[in-house]
PDB file with SEQRES, HELIX, SHEET and CRYST1 records, atoms N, CA, C and O in Angstrom:
SEQRES   1 A   56  MET PRO GLN LEU ASP PHE PHE TRP TRP GLY ILE SER PHE          
SEQRES   2 A   56  LEU SER CYS TRP PHE PHE PHE ILE PHE LEU TYR ILE TYR          
SEQRES   3 A   56  LEU ILE ASN ILE LYS LEU LEU LEU LEU ILE ASN GLU PHE          
SEQRES   4 A   56  SER LEU THR SER ASN ALA PHE SER LYS VAL PHE SER PHE          
SEQRES   5 A   56  SER TRP LEU TRP                                              
HELIX    1 AA1 PRO A    2  PHE A   39  1                                  38    
HELIX    2 AA2 LEU A   41  SER A   43  5                                   3    
HELIX    3 AA3 ASN A   44  LEU A   55  1                                  12    
CRYST1    1.000    1.000    1.000  90.00  90.00  90.00 P 1           1          
ATOM      1  N   MET A   1     -28.700  15.310 -15.358  1.00  0.00           N  
ATOM      2  CA  MET A   1     -27.409  15.768 -15.878  1.00  0.00           C  
ATOM      3  C   MET A   1     -26.472  14.569 -16.028  1.00  0.00           C  
ATOM      4  O   MET A   1     -25.829  14.178 -15.054  1.00  0.00           O  
ATOM      5  N   PRO A   2     -26.378  13.988 -17.198  1.00  0.00           N  
ATOM      6  CA  PRO A   2     -25.556  12.774 -17.372  1.00  0.00           C  
ATOM      7  C   PRO A   2     -24.066  13.038 -17.211  1.00  0.00           C  
ATOM      8  O   PRO A   2     -23.317  12.138 -16.833  1.00  0.00           O  
ATOM      9  N   GLN A   3     -23.624  14.277 -17.495  1.00  0.00           N  
ATOM     10  CA  GLN A   3     -22.197  14.561 -17.352  1.00  0.00           C  
ATOM     11  C   GLN A   3     -21.768  14.475 -15.893  1.00  0.00           C  
ATOM     12  O   GLN A   3     -20.687  13.967 -15.596  1.00  0.00           O  
ATOM     13  N   LEU A   4     -22.599  14.963 -14.985  1.00  0.00           N  
ATOM     14  CA  LEU A   4     -22.269  14.922 -13.561  1.00  0.00           C  
ATOM     15  C   LEU A   4     -22.243  13.479 -13.051  1.00  0.00           C  
ATOM     16  O   LEU A   4     -21.367  13.105 -12.271  1.00  0.00           O  
ATOM     17  N   ASP A   5     -23.205  12.675 -13.498  1.00  0.00           N  
ATOM     18  CA  ASP A   5     -23.225  11.265 -13.095  1.00  0.00           C  
ATOM     19  C   ASP A   5     -21.974  10.541 -13.595  1.00  0.00           C  
ATOM     20  O   ASP A   5     -21.390   9.736 -12.870  1.00  0.00           O  
ATOM     21  N   PHE A   6     -21.575  10.819 -14.803  1.00  0.00           N  
ATOM     22  CA  PHE A   6     -20.369  10.187 -15.350  1.00  0.00           C  
ATOM     23  C   PHE A   6     -19.135  10.648 -14.587  1.00  0.00           C  
ATOM     24  O   PHE A   6     -18.209   9.868 -14.370  1.00  0.00           O  
ATOM     25  N   PHE A   7     -19.121  11.921 -14.179  1.00  0.00           N  
ATOM     26  CA  PHE A   7     -17.995  12.459 -13.411  1.00  0.00           C  
ATOM     27  C   PHE A   7     -17.866  11.748 -12.071  1.00  0.00           C  
ATOM     28  O   PHE A   7     -16.769  11.340 -11.689  1.00  0.00           O  
ATOM     29  N   TRP A   8     -18.980  11.595 -11.351  1.00  0.00           N  
ATOM     30  CA  TRP A   8     -18.928  10.931 -10.046  1.00  0.00           C  
ATOM     31  C   TRP A   8     -18.614   9.449 -10.189  1.00  0.00           C  
ATOM     32  O   TRP A   8     -17.932   8.873  -9.341  1.00  0.00           O  
ATOM     33  N   TRP A   9     -19.113   8.818 -11.271  1.00  0.00           N  
ATOM     34  CA  TRP A   9     -18.811   7.405 -11.489  1.00  0.00           C  
ATOM     35  C   TRP A   9     -17.323   7.217 -11.756  1.00  0.00           C  
ATOM     36  O   TRP A   9     -16.723   6.254 -11.278  1.00  0.00           O  
ATOM     37  N   GLY A  10     -16.722   8.136 -12.522  1.00  0.00           N  
ATOM     38  CA  GLY A  10     -15.288   8.050 -12.788  1.00  0.00           C  
ATOM     39  C   GLY A  10     -14.462   8.240 -11.533  1.00  0.00           C  
ATOM     40  O   GLY A  10     -13.447   7.569 -11.344  1.00  0.00           O  
ATOM     41  N   ILE A  11     -14.896   9.160 -10.668  1.00  0.00           N  
ATOM     42  CA  ILE A  11     -14.155   9.398  -9.419  1.00  0.00           C  
ATOM     43  C   ILE A  11     -14.229   8.172  -8.514  1.00  0.00           C  
ATOM     44  O   ILE A  11     -13.221   7.767  -7.935  1.00  0.00           O  
ATOM     45  N   SER A  12     -15.414   7.580  -8.388  1.00  0.00           N  
ATOM     46  CA  SER A  12     -15.551   6.394  -7.530  1.00  0.00           C  
ATOM     47  C   SER A  12     -14.756   5.224  -8.097  1.00  0.00           C  
ATOM     48  O   SER A  12     -14.164   4.451  -7.344  1.00  0.00           O  
ATOM     49  N   PHE A  13     -14.740   5.090  -9.435  1.00  0.00           N  
ATOM     50  CA  PHE A  13     -13.993   4.002 -10.074  1.00  0.00           C  
ATOM     51  C   PHE A  13     -12.496   4.167  -9.836  1.00  0.00           C  
ATOM     52  O   PHE A  13     -11.808   3.202  -9.504  1.00  0.00           O  
ATOM     53  N   LEU A  14     -11.986   5.404 -10.007  1.00  0.00           N  
ATOM     54  CA  LEU A  14     -10.551   5.652  -9.812  1.00  0.00           C  
ATOM     55  C   LEU A  14     -10.161   5.472  -8.353  1.00  0.00           C  
ATOM     56  O   LEU A  14      -9.099   4.921  -8.062  1.00  0.00           O  
ATOM     57  N   SER A  15     -11.003   5.930  -7.433  1.00  0.00           N  
ATOM     58  CA  SER A  15     -10.675   5.790  -6.011  1.00  0.00           C  
ATOM     59  C   SER A  15     -10.641   4.321  -5.608  1.00  0.00           C  
ATOM     60  O   SER A  15      -9.819   3.916  -4.786  1.00  0.00           O  
ATOM     61  N   CYS A  16     -11.531   3.529  -6.185  1.00  0.00           N  
ATOM     62  CA  CYS A  16     -11.537   2.091  -5.891  1.00  0.00           C  
ATOM     63  C   CYS A  16     -10.245   1.444  -6.394  1.00  0.00           C  
ATOM     64  O   CYS A  16      -9.642   0.630  -5.695  1.00  0.00           O  
ATOM     65  N   TRP A  17      -9.825   1.807  -7.600  1.00  0.00           N  
ATOM     66  CA  TRP A  17      -8.589   1.249  -8.152  1.00  0.00           C  
ATOM     67  C   TRP A  17      -7.381   1.671  -7.333  1.00  0.00           C  
ATOM     68  O   TRP A  17      -6.492   0.861  -7.071  1.00  0.00           O  
ATOM     69  N   PHE A  18      -7.344   2.961  -6.921  1.00  0.00           N  
ATOM     70  CA  PHE A  18      -6.219   3.419  -6.109  1.00  0.00           C  
ATOM     71  C   PHE A  18      -6.170   2.686  -4.776  1.00  0.00           C  
ATOM     72  O   PHE A  18      -5.090   2.379  -4.271  1.00  0.00           O  
ATOM     73  N   PHE A  19      -7.348   2.403  -4.203  1.00  0.00           N  
ATOM     74  CA  PHE A  19      -7.390   1.689  -2.933  1.00  0.00           C  
ATOM     75  C   PHE A  19      -6.824   0.281  -3.085  1.00  0.00           C  
ATOM     76  O   PHE A  19      -6.039  -0.169  -2.250  1.00  0.00           O  
ATOM     77  N   PHE A  20      -7.222  -0.418  -4.158  1.00  0.00           N  
ATOM     78  CA  PHE A  20      -6.721  -1.783  -4.362  1.00  0.00           C  
ATOM     79  C   PHE A  20      -5.226  -1.799  -4.650  1.00  0.00           C  
ATOM     80  O   PHE A  20      -4.512  -2.686  -4.183  1.00  0.00           O  
ATOM     81  N   ILE A  21      -4.747  -0.813  -5.422  1.00  0.00           N  
ATOM     82  CA  ILE A  21      -3.316  -0.745  -5.725  1.00  0.00           C  
ATOM     83  C   ILE A  21      -2.523  -0.464  -4.451  1.00  0.00           C  
ATOM     84  O   ILE A  21      -1.469  -1.062  -4.237  1.00  0.00           O  
ATOM     85  N   PHE A  22      -3.018   0.443  -3.601  1.00  0.00           N  
ATOM     86  CA  PHE A  22      -2.337   0.749  -2.347  1.00  0.00           C  
ATOM     87  C   PHE A  22      -2.316  -0.465  -1.431  1.00  0.00           C  
ATOM     88  O   PHE A  22      -1.303  -0.751  -0.793  1.00  0.00           O  
ATOM     89  N   LEU A  23      -3.447  -1.186  -1.366  1.00  0.00           N  
ATOM     90  CA  LEU A  23      -3.520  -2.379  -0.517  1.00  0.00           C  
ATOM     91  C   LEU A  23      -2.551  -3.456  -1.010  1.00  0.00           C  
ATOM     92  O   LEU A  23      -1.894  -4.120  -0.209  1.00  0.00           O  
ATOM     93  N   TYR A  24      -2.466  -3.626  -2.344  1.00  0.00           N  
ATOM     94  CA  TYR A  24      -1.572  -4.616  -2.920  1.00  0.00           C  
ATOM     95  C   TYR A  24      -0.109  -4.285  -2.614  1.00  0.00           C  
ATOM     96  O   TYR A  24       0.660  -5.167  -2.231  1.00  0.00           O  
ATOM     97  N   ILE A  25       0.276  -3.022  -2.781  1.00  0.00           N  
ATOM     98  CA  ILE A  25       1.647  -2.600  -2.494  1.00  0.00           C  
ATOM     99  C   ILE A  25       1.950  -2.749  -1.006  1.00  0.00           C  
ATOM    100  O   ILE A  25       3.053  -3.150  -0.633  1.00  0.00           O  
ATOM    101  N   TYR A  26       0.965  -2.424  -0.147  1.00  0.00           N  
ATOM    102  CA  TYR A  26       1.176  -2.522   1.295  1.00  0.00           C  
ATOM    103  C   TYR A  26       1.386  -3.979   1.706  1.00  0.00           C  
ATOM    104  O   TYR A  26       2.253  -4.271   2.530  1.00  0.00           O  
ATOM    105  N   LEU A  27       0.597  -4.893   1.135  1.00  0.00           N  
ATOM    106  CA  LEU A  27       0.759  -6.315   1.459  1.00  0.00           C  
ATOM    107  C   LEU A  27       2.100  -6.835   0.969  1.00  0.00           C  
ATOM    108  O   LEU A  27       2.726  -7.650   1.647  1.00  0.00           O  
ATOM    109  N   ILE A  28       2.555  -6.379  -0.199  1.00  0.00           N  
ATOM    110  CA  ILE A  28       3.876  -6.793  -0.703  1.00  0.00           C  
ATOM    111  C   ILE A  28       4.973  -6.307   0.237  1.00  0.00           C  
ATOM    112  O   ILE A  28       5.937  -7.030   0.487  1.00  0.00           O  
ATOM    113  N   ASN A  29       4.833  -5.083   0.762  1.00  0.00           N  
ATOM    114  CA  ASN A  29       5.835  -4.554   1.680  1.00  0.00           C  
ATOM    115  C   ASN A  29       5.864  -5.348   2.983  1.00  0.00           C  
ATOM    116  O   ASN A  29       6.933  -5.575   3.551  1.00  0.00           O  
ATOM    117  N   ILE A  30       4.693  -5.770   3.456  1.00  0.00           N  
ATOM    118  CA  ILE A  30       4.645  -6.578   4.685  1.00  0.00           C  
ATOM    119  C   ILE A  30       5.342  -7.919   4.447  1.00  0.00           C  
ATOM    120  O   ILE A  30       6.081  -8.399   5.307  1.00  0.00           O  
ATOM    121  N   LYS A  31       5.105  -8.527   3.268  1.00  0.00           N  
ATOM    122  CA  LYS A  31       5.773  -9.803   2.965  1.00  0.00           C  
ATOM    123  C   LYS A  31       7.282  -9.613   2.884  1.00  0.00           C  
ATOM    124  O   LYS A  31       8.036 -10.466   3.352  1.00  0.00           O  
ATOM    125  N   LEU A  32       7.731  -8.509   2.297  1.00  0.00           N  
ATOM    126  CA  LEU A  32       9.171  -8.251   2.214  1.00  0.00           C  
ATOM    127  C   LEU A  32       9.767  -8.050   3.602  1.00  0.00           C  
ATOM    128  O   LEU A  32      10.870  -8.519   3.880  1.00  0.00           O  
ATOM    129  N   LEU A  33       9.043  -7.358   4.470  1.00  0.00           N  
ATOM    130  CA  LEU A  33       9.549  -7.149   5.830  1.00  0.00           C  
ATOM    131  C   LEU A  33       9.640  -8.470   6.581  1.00  0.00           C  
ATOM    132  O   LEU A  33      10.587  -8.683   7.339  1.00  0.00           O  
ATOM    133  N   LEU A  34       8.673  -9.356   6.383  1.00  0.00           N  
ATOM    134  CA  LEU A  34       8.728 -10.663   7.040  1.00  0.00           C  
ATOM    135  C   LEU A  34       9.905 -11.483   6.525  1.00  0.00           C  
ATOM    136  O   LEU A  34      10.565 -12.184   7.292  1.00  0.00           O  
ATOM    137  N   LEU A  35      10.165 -11.394   5.226  1.00  0.00           N  
ATOM    138  CA  LEU A  35      11.320 -12.118   4.669  1.00  0.00           C  
ATOM    139  C   LEU A  35      12.624 -11.569   5.224  1.00  0.00           C  
ATOM    140  O   LEU A  35      13.540 -12.328   5.538  1.00  0.00           O  
ATOM    141  N   ILE A  36      12.707 -10.242   5.345  1.00  0.00           N  
ATOM    142  CA  ILE A  36      13.928  -9.629   5.875  1.00  0.00           C  
ATOM    143  C   ILE A  36      14.137 -10.046   7.327  1.00  0.00           C  
ATOM    144  O   ILE A  36      15.266 -10.312   7.740  1.00  0.00           O  
ATOM    145  N   ASN A  37      13.049 -10.105   8.109  1.00  0.00           N  
ATOM    146  CA  ASN A  37      13.176 -10.505   9.512  1.00  0.00           C  
ATOM    147  C   ASN A  37      13.568 -11.974   9.627  1.00  0.00           C  
ATOM    148  O   ASN A  37      14.243 -12.359  10.582  1.00  0.00           O  
ATOM    149  N   GLU A  38      13.160 -12.786   8.681  1.00  0.00           N  
ATOM    150  CA  GLU A  38      13.542 -14.203   8.730  1.00  0.00           C  
ATOM    151  C   GLU A  38      15.015 -14.387   8.395  1.00  0.00           C  
ATOM    152  O   GLU A  38      15.635 -15.334   8.878  1.00  0.00           O  
ATOM    153  N   PHE A  39      15.591 -13.506   7.581  1.00  0.00           N  
ATOM    154  CA  PHE A  39      16.992 -13.685   7.181  1.00  0.00           C  
ATOM    155  C   PHE A  39      17.940 -13.458   8.345  1.00  0.00           C  
ATOM    156  O   PHE A  39      18.843 -14.262   8.577  1.00  0.00           O  
ATOM    157  N   SER A  40      17.745 -12.366   9.084  1.00  0.00           N  
ATOM    158  CA  SER A  40      18.653 -12.110  10.207  1.00  0.00           C  
ATOM    159  C   SER A  40      17.951 -11.287  11.264  1.00  0.00           C  
ATOM    160  O   SER A  40      17.057 -10.498  10.959  1.00  0.00           O  
ATOM    161  N   LEU A  41      18.361 -11.474  12.515  1.00  0.00           N  
ATOM    162  CA  LEU A  41      17.756 -10.731  13.611  1.00  0.00           C  
ATOM    163  C   LEU A  41      18.283  -9.301  13.680  1.00  0.00           C  
ATOM    164  O   LEU A  41      17.641  -8.428  14.263  1.00  0.00           O  
ATOM    165  N   THR A  42      19.447  -9.065  13.086  1.00  0.00           N  
ATOM    166  CA  THR A  42      20.023  -7.724  13.141  1.00  0.00           C  
ATOM    167  C   THR A  42      19.281  -6.748  12.234  1.00  0.00           C  
ATOM    168  O   THR A  42      19.439  -5.535  12.367  1.00  0.00           O  
ATOM    169  N   SER A  43      18.474  -7.273  11.313  1.00  0.00           N  
ATOM    170  CA  SER A  43      17.733  -6.397  10.410  1.00  0.00           C  
ATOM    171  C   SER A  43      16.412  -5.939  11.030  1.00  0.00           C  
ATOM    172  O   SER A  43      15.588  -5.322  10.356  1.00  0.00           O  
ATOM    173  N   ASN A  44      16.211  -6.245  12.327  1.00  0.00           N  
ATOM    174  CA  ASN A  44      14.962  -5.874  12.972  1.00  0.00           C  
ATOM    175  C   ASN A  44      14.810  -4.354  13.047  1.00  0.00           C  
ATOM    176  O   ASN A  44      13.734  -3.819  12.782  1.00  0.00           O  
ATOM    177  N   ALA A  45      15.884  -3.668  13.406  1.00  0.00           N  
ATOM    178  CA  ALA A  45      15.838  -2.204  13.472  1.00  0.00           C  
ATOM    179  C   ALA A  45      15.639  -1.609  12.086  1.00  0.00           C  
ATOM    180  O   ALA A  45      14.905  -0.634  11.919  1.00  0.00           O  
ATOM    181  N   PHE A  46      16.294  -2.200  11.094  1.00  0.00           N  
ATOM    182  CA  PHE A  46      16.138  -1.719   9.723  1.00  0.00           C  
ATOM    183  C   PHE A  46      14.708  -1.892   9.243  1.00  0.00           C  
ATOM    184  O   PHE A  46      14.164  -1.013   8.575  1.00  0.00           O  
ATOM    185  N   SER A  47      14.093  -3.030   9.581  1.00  0.00           N  
ATOM    186  CA  SER A  47      12.721  -3.265   9.134  1.00  0.00           C  
ATOM    187  C   SER A  47      11.755  -2.310   9.834  1.00  0.00           C  
ATOM    188  O   SER A  47      10.757  -1.893   9.246  1.00  0.00           O  
ATOM    189  N   LYS A  48      12.052  -1.961  11.094  1.00  0.00           N  
ATOM    190  CA  LYS A  48      11.196  -0.996  11.782  1.00  0.00           C  
ATOM    191  C   LYS A  48      11.274   0.373  11.107  1.00  0.00           C  
ATOM    192  O   LYS A  48      10.252   1.023  10.892  1.00  0.00           O  
ATOM    193  N   VAL A  49      12.473   0.800  10.778  1.00  0.00           N  
ATOM    194  CA  VAL A  49      12.625   2.086  10.091  1.00  0.00           C  
ATOM    195  C   VAL A  49      11.984   2.021   8.711  1.00  0.00           C  
ATOM    196  O   VAL A  49      11.368   2.986   8.258  1.00  0.00           O  
ATOM    197  N   PHE A  50      12.132   0.873   8.042  1.00  0.00           N  
ATOM    198  CA  PHE A  50      11.569   0.709   6.702  1.00  0.00           C  
ATOM    199  C   PHE A  50      10.042   0.774   6.745  1.00  0.00           C  
ATOM    200  O   PHE A  50       9.419   1.450   5.927  1.00  0.00           O  
ATOM    201  N   SER A  51       9.447   0.067   7.704  1.00  0.00           N  
ATOM    202  CA  SER A  51       7.989   0.066   7.809  1.00  0.00           C  
ATOM    203  C   SER A  51       7.481   1.441   8.239  1.00  0.00           C  
ATOM    204  O   SER A  51       6.414   1.873   7.801  1.00  0.00           O  
ATOM    205  N   PHE A  52       8.233   2.125   9.089  1.00  0.00           N  
ATOM    206  CA  PHE A  52       7.819   3.457   9.525  1.00  0.00           C  
ATOM    207  C   PHE A  52       7.849   4.440   8.366  1.00  0.00           C  
ATOM    208  O   PHE A  52       6.975   5.299   8.246  1.00  0.00           O  
ATOM    209  N   SER A  53       8.861   4.311   7.511  1.00  0.00           N  
ATOM    210  CA  SER A  53       8.928   5.202   6.350  1.00  0.00           C  
ATOM    211  C   SER A  53       7.797   4.900   5.373  1.00  0.00           C  
ATOM    212  O   SER A  53       7.311   5.809   4.701  1.00  0.00           O  
ATOM    213  N   TRP A  54       7.364   3.628   5.280  1.00  0.00           N  
ATOM    214  CA  TRP A  54       6.262   3.302   4.371  1.00  0.00           C  
ATOM    215  C   TRP A  54       4.933   3.776   4.924  1.00  0.00           C  
ATOM    216  O   TRP A  54       4.021   4.074   4.152  1.00  0.00           O  
ATOM    217  N   LEU A  55       4.795   3.856   6.248  1.00  0.00           N  
ATOM    218  CA  LEU A  55       3.543   4.351   6.821  1.00  0.00           C  
ATOM    219  C   LEU A  55       3.343   5.825   6.497  1.00  0.00           C  
ATOM    220  O   LEU A  55       2.212   6.279   6.324  1.00  0.00           O  
ATOM    221  N   TRP A  56       4.424   6.559   6.415  1.00  0.00           N  
ATOM    222  CA  TRP A  56       4.303   7.982   6.087  1.00  0.00           C  
ATOM    223  C   TRP A  56       4.520   8.183   4.609  1.00  0.00           C  
ATOM    224  O   TRP A  56       4.461   9.313   4.125  1.00  0.00           O  
TER     225      TRP A  56                                                      
END                                                                             
């Protein structure tokens, strides 16, 4: 059944792309949090809330 094989191949391809996009966005957020922490120590609580909101 070639249609079923194409369906599963499309799902695996899309899931792989979504995983890489999520990983890329997550790494960008970590870099932004590190930059914010370097700017001032008072933003530590803000970065914790920011990272917690991104986890959910």
